[in-house]
C-alpha positions as semicolon CSV with decimal commas, in nm:
position;residue;x (nm);y (nm);z (nm)
1;M;0,617;2,399;-0,208
2;S;0,783;2,110;-0,027
3;L;0,583;1,909;0,230
4;L;0,781;2,032;0,534
5;A;0,766;2,400;0,406
6;A;0,383;2,363;0,371
7;L;0,344;2,231;0,716
8;A;0,567;2,502;0,866
9;R;0,360;2,773;0,680
10;A;0,049;2,606;0,815
11;C;0,191;2,618;1,169
12;E;0,225;2,992;1,136
13;R;-0,154;3,023;1,055
14;L;-0,260;2,819;1,359
15;P;-0,479;3,054;1,571
16;D;-0,347;2,908;1,900
17;K;0,006;2,815;1,794
18;P;0,208;2,695;2,092
19;P;0,541;2,877;2,175
20;F;0,846;2,727;2,039
21;G;0,962;2,421;2,246
22;Y;0,620;2,340;2,374
23;S;0,375;2,066;2,289
24;S;0,042;1,924;2,405
25;E;0,074;1,616;2,617
26;K;-0,154;1,416;2,834
27;I;-0,102;1,496;3,202
28;G;-0,263;1,287;3,491
29;F;-0,162;1,457;3,815
30;C;-0,006;1,793;3,959
31;V;0,224;1,779;4,252
32;V;0,183;2,086;4,457
33;L;0,504;2,183;4,636
34;N;0,563;2,408;4,949
35;P;0,847;2,663;4,920
36;D;1,064;2,420;5,126
37;G;1,014;2,143;4,872
38;A;0,769;1,944;5,081
39;V;0,465;1,792;4,909
40;A;0,149;1,984;5,008
41;E;-0,099;1,784;4,787
42;V;-0,135;1,577;4,480
43;I;-0,416;1,686;4,253
44;D;-0,586;1,451;4,011
45;L;-0,624;1,629;3,681
46;R;-0,802;1,357;3,495
47;D;-1,153;1,379;3,363
48;T;-1,421;1,276;3,607
49;D;-1,583;1,039;3,352
50;R;-1,565;0,672;3,356
51;K;-1,262;0,662;3,126
52;R;-1,057;0,902;3,360
53;S;-0,870;1,051;3,062
54;P;-0,559;1,267;3,141
55;R;-0,591;1,643;3,065
56;V;-0,424;1,760;2,756
57;M;-0,190;2,040;2,864
58;L;0,070;2,261;2,698
59;V;0,414;2,170;2,845
60;P;0,780;2,176;2,738
61;Q;0,825;1,969;2,435
62;A;0,864;1,589;2,505
63;K;1,213;1,445;2,449
64;K;1,227;1,186;2,181
65;R;1,314;0,866;2,347
66;T;1,381;0,545;2,175
67;V;1,621;0,318;2,364
68;G;1,801;0,585;2,556
69;I;1,706;0,759;2,881
70;D;1,631;1,128;2,845
71;P;1,412;1,315;3,090
72;N;1,149;1,592;3,004
73;F;1,190;1,936;3,142
74;L;0,966;2,004;3,452
75;W;0,723;1,712;3,381
76;D;0,745;1,347;3,304
77;K;0,605;1,007;3,395
78;T;0,627;0,884;3,760
79;A;0,922;0,644;3,667
80;Y;1,133;0,949;3,580
81;V;1,011;1,207;3,832
82;L;0,953;0,986;4,134
83;G;1,140;0,645;4,063
84;V;0,797;0,472;4,083
85;T;0,621;0,244;3,839
86;A;0,350;-0,017;3,835
87;G;0,544;-0,263;3,627
88;E;0,869;-0,437;3,688
89;G;1,068;-0,127;3,609
90;K;1,413;-0,263;3,521
91;R;1,543;0,088;3,440
92;T;1,329;0,292;3,681
93;A;1,620;0,375;3,912
94;E;1,829;0,492;3,616
95;E;1,547;0,698;3,471
96;H;1,478;0,877;3,802
97;G;1,848;0,925;3,861
98;A;1,867;1,088;3,516
99;F;1,576;1,315;3,589
100;R;1,709;1,417;3,930
101;T;2,069;1,477;3,815
102;R;1,963;1,669;3,504
103;H;1,719;1,901;3,682
104;L;1,949;1,971;3,984
105;N;2,200;2,076;3,720
106;W;1,954;2,289;3,535
107;L;1,805;2,446;3,862
108;E;2,141;2,504;4,025
109;D;2,141;2,882;3,992
110;A;1,761;2,925;3,986
111;E;1,616;3,202;4,202
112;D;1,242;3,164;4,118
113;N;1,052;3,037;4,423
114;G;0,878;2,762;4,216
115;L;1,207;2,633;4,060
116;V;1,378;2,654;4,402
117;A;1,095;2,445;4,559
118;L;1,137;2,176;4,284
119;R;1,511;2,161;4,345
120;R;1,463;2,110;4,715
121;F;1,198;1,843;4,637
122;L;1,429;1,651;4,422
123;E;1,714;1,677;4,683
124;G;1,504;1,522;4,956
125;W;1,281;1,274;4,757
126;R;1,294;0,901;4,801
127;P;1,079;0,660;4,610
128;E;0,972;0,476;4,929
129;Q;0,790;0,801;5,028
130;F;0,520;0,724;4,758
131;T;0,254;0,595;4,994
132;P;-0,125;0,677;5,012
133;P;-0,326;0,864;5,107
134;L;-0,110;1,152;4,987
135;W;0,001;0,962;4,674
136;P;-0,286;0,774;4,499
137;D;-0,191;0,435;4,379
138;D;-0,337;0,507;4,034
139;A;-0,095;0,795;3,985
140;R;0,166;0,535;3,893
141;D;0,296;0,568;3,533
142;Q;0,096;0,876;3,484
143;N;0,255;1,209;3,366
144;L;0,322;1,459;3,646
145;V;0,353;1,840;3,657
146;F;0,437;2,070;3,938
147;A;0,284;2,381;4,097
148;L;0,383;2,596;4,394
149;N;0,153;2,615;4,704
150;P;-0,099;2,786;4,690
151;A;-0,175;2,564;4,401
152;H;-0,274;2,800;4,122
153;R;-0,154;3,142;4,251
154;H;0,110;3,156;3,964
155;G;0,002;2,859;3,758
156;Y;0,226;2,551;3,693
157;L;0,606;2,569;3,727
158;H;0,650;2,524;3,353
159;D;0,444;2,831;3,283
160;R;0,642;3,061;3,500
161;P;0,852;3,323;3,324
162;A;1,167;3,193;3,476
163;A;1,100;2,840;3,358
164;R;1,032;2,961;3,006
165;T;1,357;3,153;2,996
166;L;1,539;2,847;3,137
167;R;1,373;2,630;2,869
168;Q;1,493;2,847;2,581
169;H;1,848;2,829;2,731
170;I;1,861;2,448;2,774
171;G;1,675;2,390;2,446
172;T;1,994;2,453;2,246
173;E;2,181;2,156;2,416
174;D;2,053;1,900;2,186
175;A;2,096;2,101;1,862
176;S;2,386;2,067;1,626
177;D;2,608;2,349;1,489
178;P;2,415;2,605;1,277
179;Q;2,365;2,513;0,918
180;I;2,156;2,637;0,621
181;C;1,801;2,497;0,694
182;L;1,656;2,310;0,402
183;V;1,305;2,441;0,487
184;T;1,374;2,807;0,559
185;G;1,690;2,875;0,383
186;E;1,819;3,049;0,697
187;T;2,133;2,956;0,902
188;A;2,026;2,827;1,235
189;P;2,103;2,536;1,481
190;T;2,002;2,208;1,334
191;A;1,770;1,956;1,503
192;R;1,940;1,627;1,550
193;L;1,614;1,455;1,643
194;H;1,279;1,571;1,515
195;P;0,980;1,556;1,745
196;S;0,760;1,253;1,712
197;I;0,436;1,246;1,507
198;K;0,148;1,109;1,703
199;G;-0,197;0,990;1,596
200;V;-0,123;0,791;1,283
201;W;-0,338;0,475;1,273
202;G;-0,127;0,158;1,331
203;A;0,180;0,344;1,430
204;Q;0,340;0,340;1,784
205;S;0,132;0,517;2,036
206;S;0,433;0,695;2,163
207;G;0,480;0,849;1,816
208;A;0,685;0,777;1,508
209;S;0,926;0,967;1,295
210;L;0,868;1,136;0,962
211;I;1,252;1,206;0,919
212;S;1,519;1,011;1,104
213;F;1,863;0,861;1,059
214;N;1,969;0,594;1,296
215;L;2,166;0,350;1,079
216;D;2,495;0,376;0,889
217;A;2,322;0,297;0,567
218;F;2,099;0,612;0,599
219;T;2,396;0,850;0,664
220;S;2,660;1,022;0,446
221;Y;2,986;1,206;0,480
222;G;3,009;1,099;0,836
223;H;2,717;1,306;0,951
224;E;2,499;1,190;1,244
225;Q;2,129;1,197;1,267
226;G;1,962;1,521;1,154
227;D;2,283;1,663;1,021
228;N;2,221;1,435;0,708
229;A;1,941;1,665;0,604
230;P;1,962;1,989;0,801
231;V;1,638;2,119;0,928
232;S;1,647;2,393;1,193
233;E;1,504;2,335;1,539
234;G;1,239;2,603;1,456
235;A;1,133;2,449;1,128
236;A;1,121;2,096;1,288
237;F;0,912;2,224;1,572
238;A;0,682;2,405;1,331
239;Y;0,617;2,117;1,094
240;T;0,559;1,856;1,357
241;T;0,343;2,088;1,557
242;A;0,111;2,147;1,261
243;L;0,104;1,782;1,168
244;N;0,023;1,667;1,521
245;R;-0,259;1,928;1,539
246;F;-0,406;1,803;1,211
247;L;-0,391;1,438;1,320
248;A;-0,569;1,513;1,641
249;D;-0,843;1,729;1,476
250;K;-1,140;1,543;1,314
251;N;-1,203;1,851;1,097
252;H;-0,851;1,799;0,928
253;R;-0,827;1,431;0,918
254;L;-0,976;1,127;0,728
255;Q;-0,888;0,749;0,742
256;I;-0,841;0,623;0,378
257;G;-0,759;0,247;0,413
258;D;-0,433;0,235;0,606
259;A;-0,344;0,597;0,529
260;S;-0,420;0,859;0,799
261;T;-0,499;1,152;0,578
262;V;-0,471;1,505;0,691
263;F;-0,568;1,808;0,478
264;W;-0,550;2,190;0,513
265;A;-0,627;2,500;0,309
266;D;-0,416;2,803;0,262
267;A;-0,625;3,108;0,175
268;S;-0,635;3,483;0,237
269;G;-0,924;3,457;0,483
270;P;-1,011;3,204;0,755
271;E;-1,372;3,174;0,612
272;D;-1,241;3,058;0,283
273;T;-1,005;2,813;0,447
274;G;-1,277;2,663;0,665
275;A;-1,521;2,633;0,371
276;A;-1,266;2,456;0,138
277;E;-1,174;2,215;0,425
278;S;-1,533;2,129;0,498
279;I;-1,625;2,073;0,130
280;F;-1,322;1,836;0,096
281;A;-1,416;1,643;0,421
282;G;-1,772;1,603;0,253
283;M;-1,625;1,473;-0,063
284;F;-1,450;1,171;0,082
285;D;-1,634;1,101;0,403
286;T;-1,998;1,093;0,538
287;I;-2,145;1,437;0,597
288;D;-2,218;1,479;0,969
289;D;-2,518;1,661;1,115
290;Q;-2,325;1,988;1,165
291;L;-2,220;2,011;0,800
292;A;-2,557;1,895;0,690
293;A;-2,716;2,198;0,869
294;S;-2,470;2,438;0,701
295;R;-2,433;2,571;0,354
296;V;-2,152;2,323;0,292
297;K;-2,398;2,040;0,209
298;D;-2,588;2,254;-0,053
299;R;-2,253;2,348;-0,218
300;L;-2,135;1,981;-0,219
301;D;-2,456;1,861;-0,366
302;E;-2,418;2,120;-0,654
303;I;-2,066;2,002;-0,706
304;R;-2,171;1,634;-0,718
305;H;-2,434;1,720;-0,978
306;G;-2,169;1,871;-1,205
307;Q;-2,166;2,240;-1,149
308;K;-1,837;2,405;-1,168
309;L;-1,670;2,544;-0,848
310;A;-1,667;2,898;-1,008
311;Q;-2,049;2,886;-1,015
312;V;-2,092;2,715;-0,668
313;A;-1,827;2,911;-0,461
314;P;-1,646;3,165;-0,676
315;E;-1,440;3,282;-0,389
316;L;-1,283;2,928;-0,362
317;A;-1,222;2,880;-0,725
318;E;-0,900;3,091;-0,727
319;G;-0,649;3,183;-0,467
320;V;-0,709;2,886;-0,227
321;R;-0,424;2,641;-0,224
322;F;-0,507;2,302;-0,086
323;Y;-0,282;2,027;0,067
324;V;-0,363;1,657;0,122
325;L;-0,105;1,421;0,293
326;G;-0,144;1,045;0,350
327;L;0,062;0,879;0,613
328;A;0,101;0,507;0,683
329;P;0,284;0,329;0,961
330;N;0,628;0,168;0,893
331;A;0,775;0,027;1,220
332;A;0,905;0,335;1,416
333;R;0,869;0,548;1,107
334;L;0,599;0,694;0,881
335;S;0,573;0,635;0,515
336;V;0,420;0,907;0,295
337;R;0,155;0,728;0,085
338;F;0,075;1,052;-0,105
339;Y;0,125;1,420;-0,091
340;W;-0,067;1,653;-0,319
341;E;-0,100;2,027;-0,342
342;S;-0,263;2,253;-0,590
343;D;-0,553;2,496;-0,638
344;F;-0,874;2,388;-0,476
345;G;-1,055;2,448;-0,818
346;R;-0,837;2,171;-0,969
347;L;-0,916;1,939;-0,675
348;V;-1,282;1,979;-0,730
349;A;-1,259;1,923;-1,099
350;N;-1,053;1,598;-1,037
351;Y;-1,320;1,494;-0,788
352;Q;-1,598;1,548;-1,039
353;R;-1,415;1,333;-1,288
354;Y;-1,388;1,055;-1,024
355;L;-1,768;1,090;-0,981
356;T;-1,832;1,056;-1,353
357;D;-1,611;0,747;-1,361
358;T;-1,801;0,575;-1,089
359;A;-2,147;0,692;-1,201
360;L;-2,387;0,402;-1,221
361;E;-2,750;0,323;-1,262
362;P;-2,911;0,211;-1,034
363;P;-2,685;0,403;-0,789
364;P;-2,574;0,273;-0,455
365;R;-2,806;0,303;-0,160
366;N;-2,786;0,572;0,103
367;G;-2,670;0,845;-0,126
368;W;-2,310;0,932;-0,225
369;P;-2,086;0,663;-0,067
370;P;-1,763;0,789;0,089
371;L;-1,437;0,649;-0,047
372;W;-1,385;0,410;0,250
373;R;-1,712;0,242;0,156
374;Y;-1,569;0,149;-0,174
375;L;-1,245;0,018;-0,014
376;I;-1,447;-0,202;0,233
377;E;-1,565;-0,394;-0,083
378;L;-1,210;-0,500;-0,142
379;A;-1,146;-0,630;0,207
380;L;-1,183;-0,984;0,332
381;Q;-1,494;-1,010;0,555
382;G;-1,562;-0,646;0,506
383;K;-1,310;-0,524;0,768
384;R;-1,106;-0,215;0,738
385;E;-0,795;-0,379;0,865
386;N;-0,816;-0,631;0,571
387;I;-0,802;-0,359;0,298
388;P;-0,523;-0,452;0,068
389;P;-0,221;-0,248;0,155
390;L;-0,108;0,038;-0,078
391;I;-0,418;0,031;-0,281
392;A;-0,608;0,302;-0,079
393;G;-0,315;0,538;-0,101
394;E;-0,265;0,483;-0,472
395;W;-0,631;0,517;-0,547
396;M;-0,662;0,841;-0,346
397;R;-0,352;0,989;-0,523
398;A;-0,500;0,899;-0,860
399;I;-0,831;1,066;-0,763
400;L;-0,657;1,384;-0,646
401;T;-0,425;1,414;-0,941
402;G;-0,662;1,292;-1,224
403;T;-0,421;1,019;-1,322
404;P;-0,495;0,650;-1,403
405;Y;-0,610;0,437;-1,119
406;P;-0,396;0,147;-0,984
407;L;-0,462;-0,172;-1,196
408;T;-0,466;-0,362;-0,869
409;L;-0,808;-0,198;-0,812
410;L;-0,944;-0,403;-1,087
411;S;-0,775;-0,736;-1,007
412;N;-0,870;-0,702;-0,642
413;T;-1,235;-0,629;-0,718
414;L;-1,261;-0,927;-0,958
415;M;-1,101;-1,148;-0,694
416;R;-1,350;-1,052;-0,431
417;I;-1,648;-1,098;-0,664
418;R;-1,520;-1,443;-0,758
419;A;-1,461;-1,531;-0,389
420;D;-1,815;-1,449;-0,265
421;G;-2,020;-1,385;-0,576
422;E;-2,136;-1,049;-0,462
423;V;-2,194;-0,794;-0,737
424;N;-2,331;-0,481;-0,590
425;A;-2,337;-0,115;-0,701
426;L;-2,008;-0,023;-0,544
427;R;-1,812;-0,311;-0,691
428;A;-1,969;-0,247;-1,036
429;A;-1,879;0,120;-1,001
430;I;-1,522;0,033;-0,927
431;L;-1,499;-0,192;-1,228
432;K;-1,655;0,072;-1,449
433;S;-1,416;0,351;-1,331
434;V;-1,097;0,140;-1,408
435;L;-1,233;0,046;-1,745
436;I;-1,294;0,407;-1,850
437;R;-0,987;0,571;-1,710
438;N;-0,706;0,312;-1,738
439;L;-0,827;0,096;-2,050
440;N;-1,032;0,346;-2,240
441;V;-1,317;0,088;-2,272
442;E;-1,668;0,217;-2,298
443;A;-1,869;0,102;-1,995
444;P;-2,248;0,185;-1,999
445;V;-2,386;0,373;-1,699
446;A;-2,728;0,204;-1,721
447;L;-2,870;-0,116;-1,886
448;D;-2,770;-0,106;-2,254
449;P;-2,974;-0,361;-2,445
450;A;-2,780;-0,291;-2,765
451;S;-2,424;-0,347;-2,635
452;T;-2,247;-0,625;-2,825
453;N;-1,945;-0,662;-2,600
454;K;-1,919;-1,033;-2,537
455;G;-1,837;-0,981;-2,167
456;Y;-2,124;-0,754;-2,106
457;V;-2,362;-0,970;-2,313
458;L;-2,262;-1,290;-2,117
459;G;-2,306;-1,102;-1,786
460;R;-2,671;-1,013;-1,887
461;L;-2,736;-1,365;-2,001
462;F;-2,616;-1,504;-1,671
463;A;-2,841;-1,274;-1,481
464;V;-3,138;-1,398;-1,700
465;Y;-3,049;-1,762;-1,619
466;E;-3,049;-1,679;-1,246
467;E;-3,381;-1,500;-1,283
468;V;-3,536;-1,810;-1,456
469;Q;-3,423;-2,027;-1,172
470;R;-3,550;-1,789;-0,909
471;A;-3,888;-1,758;-1,094
472;A;-3,924;-2,127;-1,123
473;L;-3,815;-2,239;-0,781
474;G;-3,919;-1,935;-0,571
475;G;-3,724;-1,834;-0,271
476;I;-3,411;-2,039;-0,257
477;N;-3,094;-2,010;-0,035
478;A;-2,835;-2,033;-0,311
479;T;-2,871;-1,950;-0,684
480;I;-2,650;-2,025;-0,979
481;K;-2,453;-1,717;-0,905
482;D;-2,319;-1,874;-0,581
483;K;-2,193;-2,185;-0,760
484;F;-2,101;-2,070;-1,107
485;Y;-2,037;-1,698;-1,114
486;G;-1,658;-1,722;-1,087
487;S;-1,617;-1,979;-1,375
488;A;-1,883;-1,828;-1,583
489;S;-1,698;-1,480;-1,577
490;A;-1,347;-1,631;-1,647
491;T;-1,420;-1,944;-1,865
492;P;-1,778;-1,911;-1,989
493;Q;-1,763;-2,183;-2,258
494;K;-1,727;-2,456;-1,996
495;V;-2,028;-2,320;-1,785
496;F;-2,287;-2,172;-2,014
497;R;-2,386;-2,516;-2,179
498;T;-2,453;-2,640;-1,821
499;L;-2,666;-2,332;-1,748
500;D;-2,858;-2,362;-2,066
501;A;-2,934;-2,719;-1,993
502;G;-3,045;-2,630;-1,645
503;S;-3,269;-2,347;-1,764
504;A;-3,461;-2,602;-1,978
505;N;-3,575;-2,778;-1,665
506;H;-3,659;-2,434;-1,496
507;F;-3,856;-2,322;-1,798
508;G;-4,056;-2,656;-1,780
509;K;-4,166;-2,569;-1,420
510;L;-4,215;-2,190;-1,497
511;R;-4,445;-2,265;-1,790
512;K;-4,690;-2,447;-1,554
513;V;-4,707;-2,173;-1,295
514;A;-4,649;-1,855;-1,488
515;P;-4,653;-1,907;-1,859
516;G;-4,655;-1,541;-1,940
517;R;-4,337;-1,485;-1,744
518;A;-4,179;-1,786;-1,911
519;V;-4,243;-1,640;-2,256
520;N;-4,097;-1,300;-2,167
521;L;-3,781;-1,462;-2,035
522;E;-3,737;-1,682;-2,342
523;K;-3,780;-1,376;-2,564
524;L;-3,514;-1,189;-2,346
525;I;-3,267;-1,487;-2,376
526;T;-3,319;-1,487;-2,750
527;S;-3,263;-1,103;-2,790
528;I;-2,943;-1,141;-2,584
529;T;-2,796;-1,437;-2,784
530;D;-2,878;-1,251;-3,106
531;L;-2,617;-1,008;-2,997
532;M;-2,339;-1,258;-2,991
533;E;-2,095;-1,305;-3,272
534;P;-2,205;-1,576;-3,524
535;G;-2,018;-1,896;-3,535
536;N;-2,020;-2,261;-3,436
537;D;-1,989;-2,160;-3,063
538;P;-2,036;-1,781;-3,005
539;I;-1,940;-1,824;-2,635
540;P;-1,564;-1,767;-2,591
541;A;-1,339;-2,008;-2,410
542;S;-1,211;-1,736;-2,179
543;L;-1,256;-1,359;-2,102
544;S;-0,981;-1,111;-2,036
545;A;-0,989;-0,896;-1,717
546;A;-1,156;-0,602;-1,892
547;E;-1,414;-0,844;-2,029
548;Q;-1,477;-0,997;-1,689
549;A;-1,525;-0,649;-1,547
550;L;-1,794;-0,592;-1,821
551;F;-1,945;-0,929;-1,736
552;G;-1,993;-0,804;-1,374
553;I;-2,143;-0,464;-1,491
554;G;-2,375;-0,646;-1,741
555;Y;-2,488;-0,884;-1,464
556;Y;-2,541;-0,601;-1,229
557;H;-2,753;-0,393;-1,484
558;Q;-2,959;-0,688;-1,585
559;R;-3,036;-0,816;-1,240
560;S;-3,124;-0,464;-1,119
561;D;-3,358;-0,422;-1,405
562;F;-3,541;-0,746;-1,272
563;F;-3,566;-0,598;-0,927
564;R;-3,692;-0,257;-1,059
565;K;-3,968;-0,432;-1,261
566;R;-4,069;-0,639;-0,955
567;D;-4,072;-0,323;-0,744
568;D;-4,284;-0,140;-1,005
569;K;-4,527;-0,438;-1,026
570;D;-4,555;-0,450;-0,639
571;T;-4,623;-0,078;-0,635
572;Q;-4,891;-0,101;-0,896
573;V;-5,066;-0,383;-0,700
574;T;-5,059;-0,192;-0,380
575;E;-5,210;0,121;-0,558
576;T;-5,479;-0,090;-0,720
577;A;-5,579;-0,247;-0,377
578;E;-5,605;0,096;-0,231
């Protein structure tokens, strides 16, 4: 199923699907009119909290405005409705003129009392009438709706039956001639401009386009705008409504690097749909308190420990179709980073393979890390906005599909390690996963004293030299890792002679303060060097990228083993004292 068709189908399953031609918008004030068109009062609809957030309300769908002037039906910002703005407003008079002219034309034959009142209001309104106390100064540039006095006897004007009927009539003005819709296969009026998509991180706050044609290079056979890829107005409304709803709902949205990721399930029952979506959210993000208190966490734990979905949740193993879409900003448009659809059972199996790839001992702290925590390790200064572009979407796509990871994942991780010398569980897990899936290289999960891979062996040896320095000098601000790790992992032959010479001095000090510790470390160095290939100089001049990755894994395993032994020793001392 195509992306647009899947979104249109999802819209049909929304429990509170808005009527065709309507959308949820942020409304700040309501202008209450008397039957003669005079303003009775102006009601502030914003929240009473400190942020004073506008109320989200279902109104006739907003027009897609780029550089042109196009008023919305029965609502808009004050520049259009009243000719009033807080800024310089170079086009305010034109915007208000378009709103007034268009509505007087639409309402010319209206007989509904509310619509007649609005027509009379527009006929007599002048921007200089915007004065307190009737008009609050902070109403400027807010979106306005209208109601008939008494204020809520019949609701807002756009909700009145006459307004809905009129909306359906004028909604066809912007459509092209009927064509066969690429989404539904039915003949219907074609949408020339598709509604905007809002809520994508980094995109324009007013919304961006998933589908648009505004340059000659994008068009063909003389078609204009949406006629180049005919999608009916109904289908365009359906797919944009569903996508905007998912982007605004934290239960259907994740942020994976620069990709705003939405997901949804298609199942026979709403319970199965909700369960699949909750499990997926827990797979790639932190479990919140609400999920932790539900059965979802138990199921997710069982999945993470290798149990098949058919055993954990047999009702989700078959018959649940799952969809994942990643969107990234691209000027006024949106780029599809990835789109995946398949059975939920396959998704879970591919996720478990990803867990196997990244399995490591000792594991990262604080439980199962979400994907964004791994991505942070690739970012300069650990900031989300510095995550390398494209890599998040490519990695997520590989996880979903079970295909090889992007090789940039390996190069970026090695680059960050060389830059700051930090080899933690998350970075070591990334290195291990790429080696296994992309390069078919065996990478040990835990410390492997028998491994003869030269990268792994040298990483262990480097960790031992660092431990000798620490044991001899005690607490120091910088170790050999901070100075030599980058060169030792890339061109070890130039560095390890220096490290060996320096360790002789450290051993001299260590034998005086802890002779037993010195003997144990000397034996460990001997056991590691015995694993190297025999020759005049068993240390190679350089290491490949895969060997550098194993260097990092070997260093992590050996250093972690030192920490574990120290922790065990401290525990034994504490128990003896008690």
